[in-house]
ZANU-257302 format. One record per residue: residue in three letters; x, y, z of N, C-alpha, C, O in turn. Coordinates in pm, whole numbers, plus 50000, padded with zeros to 5 digits. Layout:
residues N
alaXYZXYZXYZXYZ
...
END
This chain:
residues 319
met488255030251859487125036851794487105034151643486025033151584
tyr488295033051580488295031351434487645018151393486755017951308
ile488085007251454487474994351420485994994451453485184988851379
ala485635000951563484235001351607483345009051511482115008351521
gln483925016351417483125023151315482285013151237481205016551188
ala482785000851225482064990651148480724987251212479814982651143
phe480594989451341479324986651409478214995951362477034993051382
lys478575007151301477565016451252476835010951130475735015351096
gly477455001151063476824994950947476444980550978476424976451094
leu476154973050874475834958850888477154951150893477984952450803
his477354943150999478664937351020478634922251045479484917051117
asp477674915350987477634900750997478894894850930479394900350832
trp479394883850984480634877950933480524874150786481484875450710
trp479334869250746479174864650608479244876150509479614874250393
arg478894888250554478994899950466480464902750431480784906350318
tyr481334901150530482754903350504483334892350415484174895050329
leu482884880150435483344869150350482914871650205483714869950113
leu481654875650186481174878750052481884890949996482194891449877
gly482154900850082482844912750038484244909849988484674915349887
val484964901150058486314897350014486254890749877487114893249792
leu485244882349855485074875849725484814886249616485364885149506
ile483984896249646483694906849549484954914749517485244917649401
val485704918249622486934926049603487934918149520488534923549427
phe488124905349553489084897149479488674895949333489524896549243
thr487384894249308486894893249170487144906149093487594905848979
ala486854917449157487064930349091488544932649064488914937648958
trp489384928949159490824931649151491554922149056492244926448964
gln491384909149079492184899249008491534893648882492204887048803
met490244896148863489594890948743489134902248651489634903548540
val488204910348697487734921548614488864931248584489054935448470
gly489614934948689490684944748671491814940048584492544948248528
met491984926848570493074921448490492694919448343493534915748261
ile491434921948309491004919948171491794928548071492244923247970
pro491974941548097492744949648001494164944247980494624943447866
leu494854940548087496214935048074496174921947996497024919547910
gly495194913448027495094900747956494834902447808495384895147726
val493974912147773493654914547632494894919447557495204914547448
val495584929047614496774934647548497874924147535498544923347432
leu498064916247641499064905447632498664895247527499514889947456
gly497344892247518496874882847417497164887647275497564879847189
ile496964900647252497274906447121498754905247092499154901846981
lys499574908147193501024907447176501474893047147502354890847063
val500884883347215501214869347190500824865447048501564858246981
phe499664870147003499204867146867500164873046764500414866846660
glu500694884946793501594891546698502984885346694503594884146588
thr503484881246811504884876746819505044861746836506074856146800
gly504024855246890504144840946918504834837847048504944826147087
asn505314848247118505984846247246505004848647361504214858047357
ile505064840047461504164841247576504954846447696505734838947755
pro504774859047734505464864247852504834858847979503614859547996
val505644853548067505144847348189505474855648312504614858148396
thr506714859948323507134867648439506884882548418506634887048306
ile506954890048527506774904548517507824910948428507474919148343
pro509124907548442510104913248348509794910048202509994918448115
asp509294897948175508924894248037507774903047986507794907447871
met506794905448072505654913848034506104928248008505624934647914
ile507014933148091507514946848072508274947847941508144957747868
glu509074937547911509824937647785508874937147666509124943547564
ala507784929547678506844928047567506014940647544505744944347430
leu505604947247651504664958447640505314972147654504754982147610
gly506484972547714507064985347751506674988747894505584985147939
ser507554995447966507334997548108506115006148138505375003348232
asn505895016548059504765025548088503415018948062502485020448141
leu503295011747951502035005047921501754994148023500624992748070
phe502774986348059502574975948159502174982048293501274976848359
leu502824992848332502484999348459501045004048458500315001948555
phe500625010348350499255015148339498255003648353497295004648429
leu498474992848279497534981648280497514974448416496464970048462
met498694973448478498764967048610498004975348714497294969848797
leu498174988648708497534997348807496024997848788495295000348884
val495554995548667494104995348643493434984748729492324986648778
ser494114973448748493514962648828493314967048973492324963249036
phe494244975149026494094979949163492964990249174492264990749275
ala492804998149070491675007549069490355000049072489405004149139
ala490294988948998489084980549001488884974449139487754973449188
gly489984970349202489884964949337489384975249437488594972049525
leu489834987649423489364998349511487865000449493487135002449590
ala487425000049369485985001249343485224989849411484124991849463
gly485814977849411485194966449477485084968349627484074964549687
val486114974149689486074976749833484974986749867484194984549960
ile484934997749792483935008149819482535002749796481625005649873
phe482344994949689481044988849660480614979749775479474980449820
ser481524971249823481194961949930480814969350057479854965750124
ala481584979750090481304987450212479924994050205479164993650302
lys479615000050091478365007550079477154998550060476105000850120
val477284988249979476134979949945475924968750047474804966650093
leu476984961650082476844950350174476714954850320475994948750399
his477424965650354477504969650495476784982750527476684986650643
lys476274989450424475605002350444476505011950523476045019350611
gln477785011750490478785019650561479245031150473479485029150354
ser479365042850528479805054450451481305053850425482035046750494
phe481745061450326483165061950292483965067850408485085063350434
val483415077550477484105083650591484275073450702485335072850763
gln483245065350731483325055350836484355044550803484985038950893
leu484535041650675485555032050634486945038050647487935030750662
thr487025051350641488315058250639488805062150777489995060750806
thr487925067150863488385073350987487285073351093486105072451062
ala487715074551219486775076251329486455090951352485615094251436
arg487125099651277486835113951290485555117451216485045109651136
lys485045129451244483805133851183483935135051033482985132650959
lys485135138850988485425139450844486875135650822487675135950916
ile487215132250700488575128150667489525139950686489295150850635
asp490615137550761491595148050789492725147250687493685139850705
trp492595154850579493585154250471494915160550510495935157950446
ser494915168950616496185174750661497125163750710498335164850694
arg496565153250770497375141850812497985134850691499165131550691
phe497185132750589497665126450466498845134150409499885128350379
trp498685147250394499725155250329500965156950416502075158150364
phe500785156950546501955158250634502915146550615504105148550593
ile502395134350625503285122750613503695120350467504765114950441
phe502845124150373503195122950231504455130950202505385125950139
ile504485143250248505645151950225506845147450309507975147150260
leu506585143950437507675139850525508365127450473509595127050463
trp507585117150438508195104550395508665105150250509815101650221
gly507805109550160508165109350019509145120249980510155117649915
gly508835132650020509635143949976510905146150054511865151950002
val510935141350180512105144050264512915131450293514095130750258
ile512295121450356513075110150407513495100450297514685098550274
ser512525094350228512885083950130513665089750013514645083849968
ser513225101249962513965107749853515335112249901516315111349827
gly515385116950025516675121150081517665109850089518845111650058
phe517205097850130518085086250136518675083149999519875080749987
val517835083149896518295079849761519285090349710520335086849656
leu518965102949727519825113649675521165114449749522195116949687
ile521135112349879522395112149956523265100549910524475102049894
asp522645088849889523385077249840523965080049703525115076449675
tyr523175086449616523595089249479524735099349474525695097449398
phe524655109749552525645120549542526875118349629527945123549598
phe526745110749740527835110449836528415096549863529625095249877
phe527585086249871528075073349918528325063149808529365056549808
ala527395061749714527555051249612527075056049476526165050049418
pro527665066749423527215071549291527425061249180526735061449078
glu528395052149202528655041949101527525031949089527455024448991
asp526625031649187525505022249183524335027349101523345020149083
tyr524425039549050523315045648978523755050748842524905054548822
val522815050748749523015057648621521825066948600520715064048643
leu522085078048532521005087348500520135081148392520625078248282
asn518875079148421517955071948333516935081248269516025076748199
phe517075094248292516045103948255515935105848104516915109048036
arg514725103948053514365107347915513025114547923512055109247978
leu512965126547869511855135547895510505129647860509615129147945
lys510315125047736508995120347693508515108247772507405108547825
pro509325097447783508855086047864508605089948010507675084748073
phe509435099048064509255103148204507935110648221507245108648321
leu507585119248127506335126648139505135117248131504135119148201
ile505235107048045504165097048037504075089448169502995087148223
leu505255085548220505295078748350504675087348458503865082448538
ala505035100148462504515109048566502995109948559502335109748663
ala502445110948438500995111748423500325099048474499305099648544
ile500895087348439500335074648484500475073348636499515069648705
ala501665076248687501945074148829501105083348917500515078849015
ile501065096048882500325105648966498835102548965498145104849065
thr498335097448854496905094248843496535081148909495535080248981
leu497355070748886496935057248924497615051349047497025043049116
ile498855055249076499515049449193498765052549323498645043649407
pro498235064849342497425067049463496195057949471495745054649580
leu495655053949356494535044449357495015030549397494335023449471
gln496205026849349496775013849386497035013049536496635003449601
thr497715023149590498025022949733496765024549817496665018849926
ser495815032349768494565033949842493805020649847493205017349949
phe493815013149738493175000049741493774991349850493044985349929
glu495104990749855495754982249954495444986850096495244978550185
glu495384999950118495085004950252493615002750287493304998050396
tyr492705006150197491285004450227490904989650240489984986250315
phe491604981050169491294966850180491884960750307491174954250384
phe493194962750329493854956250443493624963850573493074958150668
arg494024976550580493904984150704492484989350727492154993450838
gly491644989150623490274993850638489284982450647488864978750757
tyr488914976850534487844966750529488164954450613487344950250694
leu489354948650594489694936550669489964939450816489554931750903
met490644950650845490904954250984489604955751061489464950351171
gln488664963051005487384964851072486594951851078486024948551182
gly486574944450969485784932150965486274921751063485484916151139
ile487584919051062488134909151156487964913951299487714906051390
gly488114927151319488004932751453486614931251513486484927351629
val485574934251435484224933351491483754918851503482894915851586
val484304909951422483934895851432484654889251549484044881651624
cys485964892051565486754885551670486764893351800487204888251903
lys486304905751797486174914251917487514917451983487574919452104
asn488594917851902489884922551955490644929851846490234929851730
lys491764936151884492514944351790493824937851744494304940651635
trp494384929251829495674923451794495574913751678496494912851596
leu494464906351670494324896451562494184903251425494874899151332
pro493314913351409493274920051278494594926951244494974927351127
leu495294932351344496594938551318497574928151266498304930751170
leu497604916451327498524905851285498144900151150499004898751062
ile496874896851131496434890451007496614899750887497104895550782
thr496244912450902496364921650789497824924750757498164927050641
ser498694924750858500124927250834500754915650758501504917750662
val500464903350802501004891650733500394890450593501094887350497
gly499084892850583498424892250452498994902450354499184899550236
phe499254914450405499854924850321501234920450271501574922650155
gly502004914350360503324909650318503244898650215503984898750116
leu502344888950238502224877650145501704882050009501964875349909
met500964893250003500474898249875501634901549781501474901349659
his502804904549839503964908349758504884896549726505974898449672
ile504454884449761505364873049750505734869849605506754863549580
ala504904874149509505204871549368506064882449306506434881449189
asn506404892849382507234903649329508624898549292509124889249355
pro509244904349189510604900049150511624901549262512604894149266
glu511404910949354512344912949465512484900449551513564897549602
val511394892949566511434880949650512344870449587513104863749656
glu512264869049455513114859449386514574863449394515444854949410
gln514844876549383516214881349384516844881349523517994877349538
leu516084885749623516644887549757516354876049852516984874849957
gly515394867549815515064856349900513974859750000513504871150006
pro513564849850080512454851750175512714862650279511764867550340
val513974866550300514274876750402513584889950371513314897750462
ile513294892650243512624905150207511224905850266510654916750278
met510654894350302509324894350362509314901250498508274906050543
val510494901850563510594909550687510224924050661509534930350742
tyr510674929250547510364943250513508874944850481508234954250529
tyr508324935850400506934937150359505984935550478505064943550496
ile506204925150558505324923050674505554933950777504604938750840
gly506824938050794507124948950886506464961950845505984969550930
thr506434964650714505754976650665504254975750689503624985550728
gly503684963850666502264961950695501944964150841500924970150875
leu502834959350929502634961351073502724976151108501914981151186
phe503694983051050503834997451073502585005051031502095013651104
leu502065001850913500865008650865499645005150950498765013550970
gly499594992751000498504988951089498554996351221497515000551273
val499754998051276499905005751400499515020251377498845026251462
leu499925025951264499505039651230497985040851235497445050151294
thr497315031351172495865031851161495175030851296494265038551326
leu495615021351378494975019351508495295030651606494415035251679
met496535035151608496895045751702496275059151663495905066951750
asp496155061651534495625074651490494135074251463493545084451426
glu493505062551480492055061151463491595064551322490525070451304
gly492395060851222491985063451086493075059850987494215057051025
leu492715059950860493625055850753494455067250696495335064750613
glu494215079550737494835090950668496355090050661496945092250555
leu497005086650773498465085850775498955074150690499935075450616
ala498285062750701498685051050621498515053850472499355049950392
leu497435060550436497215064150295498325073250243498845071150134
gly498675083350323499695092850280501065086550270501785089050173
phe501435078450368502735071750366502865062650245503855063150172
his501865054250224501925044150118501955050849980502725046749893
ala501125061049961501105068149832502455074549805502975073649693
ala503035080949905504335087549888505425077349858506255079549770
asn505425066149931506455056049914506475050749770507535050149707
asn505315046949718505275041149584505435051449475506075048649373
leu504865063349493504945073649390506355078849373506855079749261
phe507015082249483508375087549473509345076949426510305080049354
thr509115064349465509965053549417509835051849266510845050449196
ala508605051949216508375050249072509005061448991509525059048881
leu508975073649042509485085048968510985087148984511645091848892
leu511515083449099512905087049129513905076249091514925079349029
val513645063749128514655053349105513985040049072512965036549131
thr514575032748979514075019648940515235009948933516395013948939
ala514924997248921515944986848903515324975548822514104973948818
asp516174967748757515674956948671515074945348748514444936548690
trp515274945148881514824933648959513694937249056513434929949151
thr513024948549032511934952749120510594952049046510544951048924
ala509514952649124508174952349065507894965048986507234964748883
phe508404976449037508254989248967509474991548878510474997348923
gln509404987048753510464989748656509945000648565509134998148476
thr510425012848587509835024548523510885033048453512085030748469
asp510425042848376511305052648314511585063948413511285075548387
ser512165060248526512415069648634513655078048606514345076148506
ile513935087348697515085096348679516385088648694517315090748615
leu516485079848793517685072148818517405057248802516275052748817
lys518455049748772518345035248767519405029348859520585032648848
asp518985020648948519875014149042520535002148974519854992648934
met521865002648959522584992148889523294982648985524004973648941
ser523094984449114523784975949212523284961549203522164958949160
asp524134952349245523814938049242522894934849359523294936449474
pro521664930349333520754927249444521264916149534520894915549651
asp522114907449481522654896549562523594901549672523824894749771
thr524134913649652525034919249752524334929749838524974936649917
met523034930849822522274940649900522424937750049522184926550095
ala522824947950125523054946150268521734943450340520694949150306
leu521804934550439520604931850518520104944450587518924945750619
gly521024953850610520634966350674519584973850595518754980850653
glu519624972550462518654979550379517264973450392516274979650353
ile517174961450446515894955150474515474957550619514324960750647
phe516434955950711516104956550853516054970650910515264973450999
ile516894979650859516944993250916515615000550903515175006651001
pro514935000250786513635006950781512645001550884511945009150950
val512594988250898511594982050985511904984351132511014987351211
phe513174982851170513524982951312514124996151361514334998051481
val514415005351269514975018251309514115029851259513625037951338
val513945030651128513265042251069511795042651108511305053151150
phe511085031551096509655031551128509385034651275508475042451305
pro510155028851369509935032851509510175047651534509455053851612
ile511185053351469511425067751484510245075651430509825085551490
leu509715071451316508535078051260507345077151354506625086951372
leu507145065551414506045063851509506215073251628505235078851678
phe507445074851674507705083851786507375098351747506735105451824
ile507815102551628507535116151582506035118551571505525128851616
leu505335109051510503895110551490503135110051622502125116851639
ser503625101751715502945100951845503025114151919502085118051989
lys504145121151904504285134151968503435144651898502805153051963
lys503415144251766502645154251691501155152751715500445162751728
tyr500665140351721499225138151731498785133451871497635129351890
asn499695134151968499365131352108498735117652128497685116352193
trp499375107452073498865093952091499105089252236500115092652298
ser498175081552286498315075952421497565062652426496895058752331
asn497675055952540496955043352561497275033052453496375027052395
trp498565031052427499025022252321498525007952339498095001552243
lys498575003052460498214989052484496774986252444496504976452374
asp495854994752486494444992452453494184994052304493414986552246
lys494835004052243494565006652101495124995852010494594993551901
leu496174989152054496814979151968496404964852000496324956451909
ile496134961852126495804947952160494554946752247494254936052299
gly493844957752263492654957552348491454950952282491544946352168
lys490354950652353489124944852303488384954852214488524966952229
val487594949452123486714957752040485314956652098484704945952097
ile484804967552148483504967852214482544976452133482874987552093
glu481344971152109480354978852033479964991352112479584990252229
pro480055003052049479735015452121478265016152159477395010852090
thr478015022752271476635025752311476175038252238476945044552165
lys474915041752257474405053852193475185066152239475405075352160
glu475595066352365476375077552416477755078052351478275088752321
asp478335066252331479625065652265479545071052123480445078152077
tyr478465067652052478295072651916478245087951914478745094251821
lys477635093652016477585108352022478985114052035479295124351976
ile479855107252113481245111652128481985110651997482725119651959
ile481775099251925482425097251795482045108251699482905113651630
glu480765111651695480325121951603480805135651644480515145551576
END
């Protein structure tokens, strides 16, 4: 039913192709103007040209760089919403969920479960009991408060862009064009993983980290299809990035922030378990918990079945 929401609007293939172009322009061109301008000023002042993300963070400071980087995702989100409403005549609710209205209780349930309990719990248990030597206290009140203001305001926009673009716009678009569910699930999961290929983590840990990124994309895609909406994926993704930015940072990650803790461990010695366990153990357990809470059924059809345009009677059921 979620992918079939796209049938309520205009769903010609060329509209999605044009929409992707609009989103990319908003995200990678218009949204990058502020960062480009500030970097240009810095280059003019110092004569040094920062090329890598660590170089840019060193030149601008972590909070300013984070703010400018996140602005581009906010612009991308605006591009997705514009494309859906103008090109496809699709409402924001139809892009978000197959339910009559957005169920924010789902968002907050997984936001608290994943961010406040599981992921934060893993870090704190590691810090206090297993490997305290791998962390240093990085807390400084003023930079942290600035970070918190930026993160709480803009990180949900960044994660929402990625969810509305990959699990929303592209999932629905590929689904209604190809008339199946497995292809959009596969394409959006791989595309989501490849979007992170320029992150510093890939250079440090090697291509194996793509298992985590693509696996996370697959997990979020399964959430979306099984639950008939983006609410759970939005909540999980926002919690993951927000709590990570505020709680722990490292010099070799994309999010280098003035967080409470700093991870000093050598990325070259990072256990493969830290990449594989979330994808092959933690995420399946989460899916099991959520399937019981929300009474998911008919997994085969929802994940790999055909996408059929609803009849008028079906639309009445959806509403």
